[in-house]
DSSP file (Angstrom, degrees, kcal/mol; ACC not computed):
  #  RESIDUE AA STRUCTURE BP1 BP2  ACC     N-H-->O    O-->H-N    N-H-->O    O-->H-N    TCO  KAPPA ALPHA  PHI   PSI    X-CA   Y-CA   Z-CA
    1    1 A M    >>        0   0    0      0, 0.0     3,-0.8     0, 0.0     4,-0.7   0.000 360.0 360.0 360.0 -45.3  -44.7  -12.0   16.2
    2    2 A T  H >>  +     0   0    0      1,-0.2     4,-2.4     2,-0.2     3,-1.2   0.894 360.0  59.7 -58.8 -41.4  -47.8  -13.0   14.4
    3    3 A G  H 34 S+     0   0    0      1,-0.3    -1,-0.2     2,-0.2     5,-0.1   0.794  99.6  55.6 -61.1 -30.0  -50.1  -11.9   17.2
    4    4 A S  H <4 S+     0   0    0     -3,-0.8    -1,-0.3     1,-0.2    -2,-0.2   0.726 119.7  30.1 -77.4 -19.2  -48.9   -8.3   17.1
    5    5 A H  H << S+     0   0    0     -3,-1.2     2,-0.4    -4,-0.7    66,-0.3   0.613 123.1  41.5-111.2 -19.0  -49.7   -7.9   13.4
    6    6 A L  S  < S-     0   0    0     -4,-2.4     2,-1.1    -5,-0.2    62,-0.2  -0.973  74.6-123.8-133.9 145.7  -52.7  -10.3   13.1
    7    7 A D     >  -     0   0    0     60,-2.1     4,-1.8    -2,-0.4     3,-0.4  -0.781  26.0-164.9 -85.1 102.6  -55.8  -11.1   15.1
    8    8 A I  H  > S+     0   0    0     -2,-1.1     4,-2.8     1,-0.2     5,-0.2   0.831  82.9  60.1 -62.5 -34.3  -55.2  -14.9   15.5
    9    9 A E  H  > S+     0   0    0      2,-0.2     4,-2.2     1,-0.2    -1,-0.2   0.912 105.4  48.3 -62.0 -41.9  -58.8  -15.5   16.6
   10   10 A I  H  > S+     0   0    0     -3,-0.4     4,-2.4     1,-0.2    -1,-0.2   0.927 113.8  47.2 -62.6 -44.3  -60.2  -14.1   13.4
   11   11 A L  H  X S+     0   0    0     -4,-1.8     4,-2.6     2,-0.2    -2,-0.2   0.873 110.2  51.8 -68.0 -36.5  -57.8  -16.2   11.3
   12   12 A Q  H  X S+     0   0    0     -4,-2.8     4,-2.2     2,-0.2    -1,-0.2   0.913 110.9  48.7 -64.8 -41.1  -58.6  -19.3   13.3
   13   13 A E  H  X S+     0   0    0     -4,-2.2     4,-2.6    -5,-0.2     5,-0.2   0.924 112.2  48.6 -63.6 -43.9  -62.3  -18.8   12.8
   14   14 A L  H  X S+     0   0    0     -4,-2.4     4,-3.4     1,-0.2     5,-0.3   0.908 110.0  51.7 -62.1 -41.6  -61.7  -18.2    9.0
   15   15 A R  H  X S+     0   0    0     -4,-2.6     4,-1.8     1,-0.2     7,-0.2   0.908 111.9  47.5 -61.1 -41.0  -59.6  -21.3    8.8
   16   16 A Y  H  < S+     0   0    0     -4,-2.2    -2,-0.2     2,-0.2    -1,-0.2   0.928 118.7  39.2 -64.6 -46.4  -62.4  -23.3   10.5
   17   17 A V  H  < S+     0   0    0     -4,-2.6    -2,-0.2     1,-0.2    -3,-0.2   0.906 122.6  40.1 -71.9 -43.3  -65.1  -21.9    8.2
   18   18 A M  H >< S+     0   0    0     -4,-3.4     3,-2.5    -5,-0.2    -3,-0.2   0.732  79.7 173.6 -81.6 -23.4  -63.1  -21.9    5.0
   19   19 A E  G >< S+     0   0    0     -4,-1.8     3,-1.6    -5,-0.3     4,-0.3  -0.309  75.8   7.5  50.0-116.4  -61.4  -25.3    5.6
   20   20 A D  G 3  S+     0   0    0      1,-0.3     4,-0.5     2,-0.1     3,-0.4   0.700 128.7  62.8 -67.6 -18.9  -59.5  -26.1    2.4
   21   21 A G  G <> S+     0   0    0     -3,-2.5     4,-2.2     1,-0.2    -1,-0.3   0.533  78.9  87.7 -82.6  -5.9  -60.3  -22.6    0.9
   22   22 A F  H <> S+     0   0    0     -3,-1.6     4,-2.4    -7,-0.2     5,-0.2   0.922  86.4  49.8 -60.4 -46.9  -58.3  -20.8    3.7
   23   23 A S  H  > S+     0   0    0     -3,-0.4     4,-2.6    -4,-0.3    -1,-0.2   0.916 111.5  49.1 -60.0 -43.7  -55.0  -20.9    1.9
   24   24 A G  H  > S+     0   0    0     -4,-0.5     4,-2.5     2,-0.2    -1,-0.2   0.872 109.1  53.4 -63.3 -37.6  -56.6  -19.6   -1.3
   25   25 A L  H  X S+     0   0    0     -4,-2.2     4,-2.4     2,-0.2    -2,-0.2   0.933 111.4  45.0 -62.0 -47.2  -58.2  -16.8    0.7
   26   26 A I  H  X S+     0   0    0     -4,-2.4     4,-2.6     2,-0.2    -2,-0.2   0.932 114.3  48.3 -63.7 -46.3  -54.9  -15.7    2.2
   27   27 A Q  H  X S+     0   0    0     -4,-2.6     4,-2.3     1,-0.2    -1,-0.2   0.896 111.3  50.6 -62.7 -40.0  -53.1  -15.9   -1.1
   28   28 A S  H  X S+     0   0    0     -4,-2.5     4,-2.6    -5,-0.2     5,-0.2   0.919 110.9  48.9 -63.7 -44.2  -55.8  -13.9   -2.8
   29   29 A Y  H  X S+     0   0    0     -4,-2.4     4,-3.1     1,-0.2     5,-0.2   0.937 111.1  49.7 -60.0 -47.2  -55.6  -11.2   -0.2
   30   30 A L  H  X S+     0   0    0     -4,-2.6     4,-1.9     1,-0.2    -2,-0.2   0.898 113.0  46.1 -62.2 -41.3  -51.9  -11.0   -0.4
   31   31 A Q  H  X S+     0   0    0     -4,-2.3     4,-1.8     2,-0.2    -1,-0.2   0.936 115.4  46.1 -65.5 -46.1  -51.9  -10.7   -4.2
   32   32 A D  H  X S+     0   0    0     -4,-2.6     4,-2.7     1,-0.2     5,-0.2   0.906 110.9  53.1 -63.4 -42.2  -54.7   -8.1   -4.1
   33   33 A A  H  X S+     0   0    0     -4,-3.1     4,-2.7    -5,-0.2     5,-0.2   0.892 106.5  52.6 -63.0 -39.6  -53.0   -6.1   -1.3
   34   34 A Q  H  X S+     0   0    0     -4,-1.9     4,-1.9    -5,-0.2    -1,-0.2   0.922 111.3  46.7 -62.3 -42.6  -49.7   -5.9   -3.3
   35   35 A V  H  X S+     0   0    0     -4,-1.8     4,-2.2     1,-0.2    -2,-0.2   0.936 114.4  47.2 -63.3 -46.7  -51.6   -4.5   -6.3
   36   36 A R  H  X S+     0   0    0     -4,-2.7     4,-2.9     1,-0.2    -2,-0.2   0.863 109.7  52.7 -66.6 -36.2  -53.5   -2.0   -4.2
   37   37 A L  H  X S+     0   0    0     -4,-2.7     4,-2.5     2,-0.2    -1,-0.2   0.890 109.1  49.7 -66.9 -37.2  -50.4   -0.9   -2.3
   38   38 A A  H  X S+     0   0    0     -4,-1.9     4,-2.0    -5,-0.2    -2,-0.2   0.911 112.9  47.4 -64.4 -41.1  -48.7   -0.2   -5.7
   39   39 A Q  H  X S+     0   0    0     -4,-2.2     4,-2.7     2,-0.2     5,-0.2   0.914 110.8  51.9 -63.6 -42.6  -51.7    1.7   -6.8
   40   40 A L  H  X S+     0   0    0     -4,-2.9     4,-2.4     1,-0.2     5,-0.3   0.912 108.3  50.6 -61.9 -42.9  -51.8    3.6   -3.5
   41   41 A Q  H  X S+     0   0    0     -4,-2.5     4,-2.2     1,-0.2    -1,-0.2   0.915 111.6  49.2 -60.9 -42.0  -48.1    4.5   -3.9
   42   42 A R  H  X S+     0   0    0     -4,-2.0     4,-1.7     1,-0.2    -2,-0.2   0.930 113.8  43.7 -64.1 -46.2  -48.8    5.8   -7.4
   43   43 A V  H  <>S+     0   0    0     -4,-2.7     5,-2.7     2,-0.2     4,-0.3   0.820 112.5  52.3 -74.5 -29.2  -51.9    7.9   -6.4
   44   44 A V  H ><5S+     0   0    0     -4,-2.4     3,-1.3    -5,-0.2    -1,-0.2   0.939 111.1  47.9 -66.3 -45.6  -50.2    9.3   -3.3
   45   45 A S  H 3<5S+     0   0    0     -4,-2.2    -2,-0.2     1,-0.3    -1,-0.2   0.839 114.1  47.2 -62.1 -32.5  -47.2   10.4   -5.5
   46   46 A A  T 3<5S-     0   0    0     -4,-1.7    -1,-0.3    -5,-0.2    -2,-0.2   0.412 109.8-124.8 -89.2   1.5  -49.6   11.9   -8.0
   47   47 A S  T < 5 +     0   0    0     -3,-1.3     2,-1.2    -4,-0.3    -3,-0.2   0.876  51.6 159.4  56.5  42.2  -51.6   13.7   -5.3
   48   48 A E     >< -     0   0    0     -5,-2.7     4,-2.3     1,-0.2     3,-0.3  -0.720  15.9-177.4 -95.9  85.0  -54.9   12.1   -6.4
   49   49 A A  H  > S+     0   0    0     -2,-1.2     4,-2.3     1,-0.2    -1,-0.2   0.859  76.5  49.9 -56.6 -45.0  -56.8   12.6   -3.1
   50   50 A D  H  > S+     0   0    0      1,-0.2     4,-2.3     2,-0.2    -1,-0.2   0.895 112.5  47.6 -65.1 -38.6  -60.0   10.9   -4.2
   51   51 A Q  H  > S+     0   0    0     -3,-0.3     4,-2.8     2,-0.2     5,-0.3   0.862 108.5  55.3 -69.6 -35.2  -58.2    7.8   -5.5
   52   52 A I  H  X S+     0   0    0     -4,-2.3     4,-2.5    -9,-0.2     5,-0.3   0.953 110.6  46.0 -57.6 -49.3  -56.2    7.7   -2.2
   53   53 A R  H  X S+     0   0    0     -4,-2.3     4,-2.3     1,-0.2    -2,-0.2   0.923 114.4  47.7 -59.3 -46.5  -59.4    7.6   -0.3
   54   54 A H  H  X S+     0   0    0     -4,-2.3     4,-2.1     2,-0.2    -2,-0.2   0.938 115.3  42.2 -64.0 -50.0  -60.9    4.9   -2.6
   55   55 A I  H  X S+     0   0    0     -4,-2.8     4,-2.5     1,-0.2     5,-0.3   0.920 115.5  49.5 -66.7 -43.9  -57.9    2.5   -2.6
   56   56 A A  H  X S+     0   0    0     -4,-2.5     4,-2.3    -5,-0.3    -1,-0.2   0.900 110.3  52.1 -61.8 -40.1  -57.3    2.9    1.1
   57   57 A H  H  X S+     0   0    0     -4,-2.3     4,-1.9    -5,-0.3    -1,-0.2   0.933 111.1  46.5 -61.2 -46.8  -61.0    2.3    1.9
   58   58 A S  H  X S+     0   0    0     -4,-2.1     4,-1.7     1,-0.2    -2,-0.2   0.932 115.7  43.5 -63.3 -47.7  -61.0   -0.9   -0.1
   59   59 A L  H  X S+     0   0    0     -4,-2.5     4,-2.2     1,-0.2    -1,-0.2   0.829 108.6  60.2 -69.7 -31.2  -57.8   -2.3    1.3
   60   60 A K  H  X S+     0   0    0     -4,-2.3     4,-2.5    -5,-0.3    -1,-0.2   0.935 105.7  48.1 -58.8 -47.2  -58.8   -1.3    4.8
   61   61 A G  H  X S+     0   0    0     -4,-1.9     4,-2.2     1,-0.2    -2,-0.2   0.929 113.2  44.6 -63.2 -47.5  -61.9   -3.5    4.6
   62   62 A S  H  X S+     0   0    0     -4,-1.7     4,-1.1     1,-0.2    -1,-0.2   0.875 113.5  51.9 -67.8 -35.0  -60.2   -6.6    3.3
   63   63 A S  H  <>S+     0   0    0     -4,-2.2     5,-2.7     1,-0.2     3,-0.5   0.927 110.7  47.2 -65.5 -44.3  -57.4   -6.2    5.9
   64   64 A A  H ><5S+     0   0    0     -4,-2.5     3,-1.6     1,-0.2    -2,-0.2   0.894 107.3  57.3 -63.7 -39.5  -59.8   -5.9    8.8
   65   65 A N  H 3<5S+     0   0    0     -4,-2.2    -1,-0.2     1,-0.3    -2,-0.2   0.784 109.7  45.8 -62.3 -26.7  -61.7   -8.9    7.5
   66   66 A L  T 3<5S-     0   0    0     -4,-1.1    -1,-0.3    -3,-0.5    -2,-0.2   0.221 122.6-102.3-103.8  13.8  -58.5  -11.0    7.7
   67   67 A G  T < 5S+     0   0    0     -3,-1.6   -60,-2.1     1,-0.2     2,-1.6   0.602  78.8 133.8  83.5  11.0  -57.5   -9.7   11.2
   68   68 A A     >< +     0   0    0     -5,-2.7     4,-2.4   -62,-0.2    -1,-0.2  -0.524  25.4 160.3 -89.4  69.2  -54.8   -7.3   10.0
   69   69 A N  H  >  +     0   0    0     -2,-1.6     4,-2.1     1,-0.2    -1,-0.2   0.847  65.1  48.9 -67.8 -39.2  -56.2   -4.7   12.4
   70   70 A Y  H  > S+     0   0    0    -65,-0.3     4,-2.4    -3,-0.2    -1,-0.2   0.922 113.0  48.8 -68.3 -41.5  -53.3   -2.3   12.8
   71   71 A L  H  > S+     0   0    0    -66,-0.3     4,-2.4     1,-0.2    -2,-0.2   0.917 110.6  51.8 -60.4 -43.0  -52.8   -2.2    9.0
   72   72 A A  H  X S+     0   0    0     -4,-2.4     4,-1.8     1,-0.2    -2,-0.2   0.884 108.9  50.7 -61.2 -38.7  -56.6   -1.5    8.7
   73   73 A E  H  X S+     0   0    0     -4,-2.1     4,-1.9     2,-0.2    -1,-0.2   0.909 109.5  49.8 -67.0 -41.8  -56.2    1.3   11.2
   74   74 A L  H  X S+     0   0    0     -4,-2.4     4,-2.2     1,-0.2    -2,-0.2   0.904 111.5  49.4 -61.1 -40.9  -53.3    2.8    9.2
   75   75 A L  H  X S+     0   0    0     -4,-2.4     4,-2.7     2,-0.2    -1,-0.2   0.812 105.0  57.8 -69.9 -30.0  -55.4    2.6    6.1
   76   76 A R  H  X S+     0   0    0     -4,-1.8     4,-2.1     2,-0.2    -1,-0.2   0.919 108.0  47.5 -63.4 -42.1  -58.3    4.3    7.9
   77   77 A C  H  X S+     0   0    0     -4,-1.9     4,-2.4     2,-0.2    -2,-0.2   0.923 111.8  49.7 -62.8 -43.8  -56.0    7.2    8.5
   78   78 A M  H  X S+     0   0    0     -4,-2.2     4,-2.4     1,-0.2    -2,-0.2   0.905 108.3  53.6 -62.2 -41.0  -54.9    7.2    4.9
   79   79 A E  H  X S+     0   0    0     -4,-2.7     4,-2.5     1,-0.2    -1,-0.2   0.922 109.9  47.7 -58.3 -44.4  -58.5    7.1    3.8
   80   80 A E  H  X S+     0   0    0     -4,-2.1     4,-2.4     2,-0.2    -2,-0.2   0.887 108.6  54.0 -65.6 -39.4  -59.2   10.2    5.9
   81   81 A Y  H  <>S+     0   0    0     -4,-2.4     5,-2.8     1,-0.2     4,-0.2   0.900 111.3  46.4 -61.8 -39.4  -56.1   11.9    4.5
   82   82 A G  H ><5S+     0   0    0     -4,-2.4     3,-1.0     3,-0.2    -2,-0.2   0.918 110.7  52.3 -66.3 -43.1  -57.5   11.3    1.0
   83   83 A R  H 3<5S+     0   0    0     -4,-2.5    -2,-0.2     1,-0.3    -1,-0.2   0.882 118.6  35.9 -60.2 -39.5  -61.0   12.5    2.0
   84   84 A S  T 3<5S-     0   0    0     -4,-2.4    -1,-0.3    -5,-0.1    -2,-0.2   0.264 110.0-119.7-100.6  11.2  -59.6   15.7    3.4
   85   85 A A  T < 5 +     0   0    0     -3,-1.0     2,-1.5    -4,-0.2    -3,-0.2   0.847  55.3 157.1  53.8  39.8  -56.8   16.1    0.8
   86   86 A R     >< +     0   0    0     -5,-2.8     4,-1.9    -6,-0.2    -1,-0.2  -0.622  10.0 165.3 -90.9  75.4  -54.1   16.1    3.4
   87   87 A L  H  >  +     0   0    0     -2,-1.5     4,-2.4     1,-0.2    -1,-0.2   0.821  65.5  54.4 -71.8 -35.4  -51.6   15.0    0.8
   88   88 A A  H  > S+     0   0    0      2,-0.2     4,-2.0    -3,-0.2    -1,-0.2   0.903 111.2  47.6 -64.5 -39.6  -48.4   15.7    2.8
   89   89 A E  H  > S+     0   0    0      2,-0.2     4,-1.9     1,-0.2    -2,-0.2   0.882 110.1  52.6 -68.2 -37.6  -49.7   13.5    5.6
   90   90 A A  H  X S+     0   0    0     -4,-1.9     4,-1.6     1,-0.2    -2,-0.2   0.927 109.8  48.7 -61.6 -44.7  -50.7   10.8    3.2
   91   91 A M  H  < S+     0   0    0     -4,-2.4    -2,-0.2     1,-0.2    -1,-0.2   0.891 111.6  49.6 -62.2 -40.1  -47.1   10.8    1.8
   92   92 A A  H  < S+     0   0    0     -4,-2.0     4,-0.4     1,-0.2    -1,-0.2   0.816 111.8  48.6 -69.4 -30.9  -45.6   10.6    5.3
   93   93 A L  H >X S+     0   0    0     -4,-1.9     4,-2.0     1,-0.2     3,-0.6   0.752  90.3  82.2 -80.6 -25.5  -47.9    7.7    6.2
   94   94 A L  H 3X S+     0   0    0     -4,-1.6     4,-2.4     1,-0.2     5,-0.2   0.867  88.1  51.1 -53.6 -46.3  -47.2    5.6    3.2
   95   95 A P  H 3> S+     0   0    0      0, 0.0     4,-2.3     0, 0.0    -1,-0.2   0.872 109.2  52.2 -61.3 -34.5  -43.9    4.0    4.3
   96   96 A T  H <> S+     0   0    0     -3,-0.6     4,-2.5    -4,-0.4    -2,-0.2   0.913 109.9  48.7 -65.9 -42.0  -45.5    3.0    7.6
   97   97 A I  H  X S+     0   0    0     -4,-2.0     4,-2.6     2,-0.2    -1,-0.2   0.924 111.6  49.5 -62.4 -44.4  -48.3    1.2    5.7
   98   98 A Q  H  X S+     0   0    0     -4,-2.4     4,-1.9     1,-0.2    -2,-0.2   0.895 111.8  48.3 -63.3 -40.3  -45.8   -0.5    3.5
   99   99 A Q  H  X S+     0   0    0     -4,-2.3     4,-1.7     2,-0.2    -1,-0.2   0.913 112.3  48.4 -66.1 -42.9  -43.8   -1.7    6.5
  100  100 A E  H  X S+     0   0    0     -4,-2.5     4,-2.6     1,-0.2    -2,-0.2   0.904 109.5  52.7 -65.8 -39.7  -46.8   -3.0    8.3
  101  101 A Y  H  X S+     0   0    0     -4,-2.6     4,-3.4     1,-0.2     5,-0.2   0.915 105.5  54.9 -61.0 -41.2  -48.0   -4.8    5.2
  102  102 A A  H  X S+     0   0    0     -4,-1.9     4,-2.2     1,-0.2    -1,-0.2   0.895 110.3  46.4 -58.8 -39.8  -44.6   -6.5    4.9
  103  103 A Q  H  X S+     0   0    0     -4,-1.7     4,-2.5     2,-0.2    -1,-0.2   0.915 113.4  48.2 -67.4 -43.3  -45.1   -7.7    8.5
  104  104 A V  H  X S+     0   0    0     -4,-2.6     4,-2.9     2,-0.2     5,-0.2   0.928 111.5  50.8 -61.6 -45.5  -48.6   -8.9    7.8
  105  105 A Q  H  X S+     0   0    0     -4,-3.4     4,-2.6     1,-0.2     5,-0.2   0.932 111.5  47.1 -58.5 -48.2  -47.5  -10.6    4.6
  106  106 A S  H  X S+     0   0    0     -4,-2.2     4,-1.8    -5,-0.2    -1,-0.2   0.912 113.8  47.9 -61.3 -43.9  -44.7  -12.5    6.5
  107  107 A S  H  X S+     0   0    0     -4,-2.5     4,-1.2     2,-0.2    -2,-0.2   0.903 113.0  47.6 -65.3 -42.0  -47.1  -13.5    9.3
  108  108 A M  H  X S+     0   0    0     -4,-2.9     4,-0.9     1,-0.2     3,-0.4   0.907 110.2  51.7 -67.0 -41.0  -49.7  -14.7    6.9
  109  109 A Q  H >< S+     0   0    0     -4,-2.6     3,-0.6     1,-0.2     4,-0.4   0.867 105.5  56.4 -63.8 -35.0  -47.3  -16.7    4.8
  110  110 A A  H >< S+     0   0    0     -4,-1.8     3,-0.8     1,-0.2    -1,-0.2   0.828 101.7  57.5 -64.8 -31.2  -46.0  -18.3    8.0
  111  111 A L  H 3< S+     0   0    0     -4,-1.2    -1,-0.2    -3,-0.4    -2,-0.2   0.762 101.9  55.9 -69.0 -24.1  -49.6  -19.5    8.7
  112  112 A L  T <<        0   0    0     -4,-0.9    -1,-0.2    -3,-0.6    -2,-0.2   0.558 360.0 360.0 -86.6  -8.0  -49.6  -21.3    5.4
  113  113 A K    <         0   0    0     -3,-0.8    -1,-0.2    -4,-0.4    -2,-0.1   0.458 360.0 360.0 -85.6 360.0  -46.5  -23.4    6.1
Protein backbone atom coordinates (compact mmCIF):
# COMPACT_ATOMS: atom_id res chain seq x y z
CA UNK A 1 0.00 0.00 0.00
CA UNK A 2 2.71 2.48 0.91
CA UNK A 3 4.49 2.07 -2.40
CA UNK A 4 1.51 3.20 -4.45
CA UNK A 5 1.20 6.52 -2.60
CA UNK A 6 4.81 7.20 -1.62
CA UNK A 7 8.19 6.87 -3.29
CA UNK A 8 9.90 4.66 -0.75
CA UNK A 9 13.37 5.35 -2.15
CA UNK A 10 13.00 9.08 -1.46
CA UNK A 11 11.80 8.38 2.06
CA UNK A 12 14.60 5.90 2.75
CA UNK A 13 17.15 8.48 1.60
CA UNK A 14 15.54 11.13 3.81
CA UNK A 15 15.53 8.75 6.77
CA UNK A 16 19.24 8.09 6.20
CA UNK A 17 20.14 11.78 5.87
CA UNK A 18 17.84 13.10 8.60
CA UNK A 19 18.43 10.26 11.09
CA UNK A 20 16.62 11.26 14.31
CA UNK A 21 15.03 14.26 12.60
CA UNK A 22 13.10 12.10 10.12
CA UNK A 23 10.09 11.63 12.38
CA UNK A 24 9.88 15.36 13.03
CA UNK A 25 10.11 16.08 9.31
CA UNK A 26 7.21 13.75 8.55
CA UNK A 27 5.10 15.10 11.41
CA UNK A 28 5.79 18.68 10.34
CA UNK A 29 4.78 17.89 6.75
CA UNK A 30 1.57 16.21 7.86
CA UNK A 31 0.60 19.13 10.09
CA UNK A 32 1.42 21.70 7.42
CA UNK A 33 -0.41 19.73 4.74
CA UNK A 34 -3.57 19.56 6.84
CA UNK A 35 -3.52 23.34 7.30
CA UNK A 36 -2.88 23.94 3.60
CA UNK A 37 -5.60 21.52 2.53
CA UNK A 38 -8.09 23.35 4.77
CA UNK A 39 -6.95 26.62 3.19
CA UNK A 40 -7.25 25.10 -0.27
CA UNK A 41 -10.78 23.96 0.43
CA UNK A 42 -11.69 27.47 1.62
CA UNK A 43 -10.21 29.27 -1.40
CA UNK A 44 -11.67 26.79 -3.89
CA UNK A 45 -15.10 27.31 -2.31
CA UNK A 46 -14.56 31.08 -2.48
CA UNK A 47 -13.36 30.91 -6.12
CA UNK A 48 -10.08 32.67 -5.29
CA UNK A 49 -8.05 31.54 -8.30
CA UNK A 50 -4.75 33.18 -7.35
CA UNK A 51 -4.86 31.73 -3.84
CA UNK A 52 -5.70 28.29 -5.28
CA UNK A 53 -2.58 28.54 -7.43
CA UNK A 54 -0.41 29.73 -4.53
CA UNK A 55 -1.51 27.12 -1.98
CA UNK A 56 -1.43 24.24 -4.47
CA UNK A 57 2.06 25.28 -5.60
CA UNK A 58 3.40 25.32 -2.06
CA UNK A 59 1.90 21.98 -1.07
CA UNK A 60 2.96 20.44 -4.38
CA UNK A 61 6.60 21.16 -3.64
CA UNK A 62 6.65 19.79 -0.12
CA UNK A 63 4.70 16.70 -1.20
CA UNK A 64 7.13 15.97 -4.03
CA UNK A 65 10.11 16.46 -1.69
CA UNK A 66 8.71 13.74 0.57
CA UNK A 67 7.92 11.28 -2.20
CA UNK A 68 4.15 11.84 -2.40
CA UNK A 69 4.42 12.02 -6.17
CA UNK A 70 0.80 11.32 -7.13
CA UNK A 71 -0.41 13.91 -4.63
CA UNK A 72 2.13 16.36 -6.06
CA UNK A 73 0.82 15.67 -9.57
CA UNK A 74 -2.76 16.29 -8.47
CA UNK A 75 -1.64 19.54 -6.87
CA UNK A 76 0.18 20.51 -10.08
CA UNK A 77 -3.17 20.18 -11.86
CA UNK A 78 -4.86 22.24 -9.15
CA UNK A 79 -2.15 24.88 -9.47
CA UNK A 80 -2.82 25.08 -13.21
CA UNK A 81 -6.57 25.32 -12.62
CA UNK A 82 -5.92 28.26 -10.31
CA UNK A 83 -3.55 29.88 -12.78
CA UNK A 84 -6.11 29.66 -15.57
CA UNK A 85 -9.15 30.33 -13.30
CA UNK A 86 -10.72 26.97 -14.16
CA UNK A 87 -12.73 27.03 -10.96
CA UNK A 88 -15.24 24.28 -11.75
CA UNK A 89 -12.36 21.91 -12.49
CA UNK A 90 -10.63 22.95 -9.27
CA UNK A 91 -13.80 22.19 -7.31
CA UNK A 92 -14.12 18.80 -9.01
CA UNK A 93 -10.47 17.88 -8.27
CA UNK A 94 -10.53 18.82 -4.59
CA UNK A 95 -12.10 15.56 -3.29
CA UNK A 96 -9.49 13.50 -5.17
CA UNK A 97 -6.70 15.54 -3.58
CA UNK A 98 -8.24 15.10 -0.14
CA UNK A 99 -8.57 11.33 -0.65
CA UNK A 100 -4.99 11.01 -1.86
CA UNK A 101 -3.73 13.05 1.08
CA UNK A 102 -5.58 10.72 3.46
CA UNK A 103 -3.74 7.78 1.88
CA UNK A 104 -0.40 9.60 2.05
CA UNK A 105 -1.05 10.52 5.68
CA UNK A 106 -1.87 6.92 6.60
CA UNK A 107 1.19 5.60 4.78
CA UNK A 108 3.51 8.15 6.38
CA UNK A 109 2.15 7.50 9.85
CA UNK A 110 2.75 3.77 9.31
CA UNK A 111 6.41 4.56 8.60
CA UNK A 112 6.74 6.21 12.01
CA UNK A 113 5.55 3.14 13.95
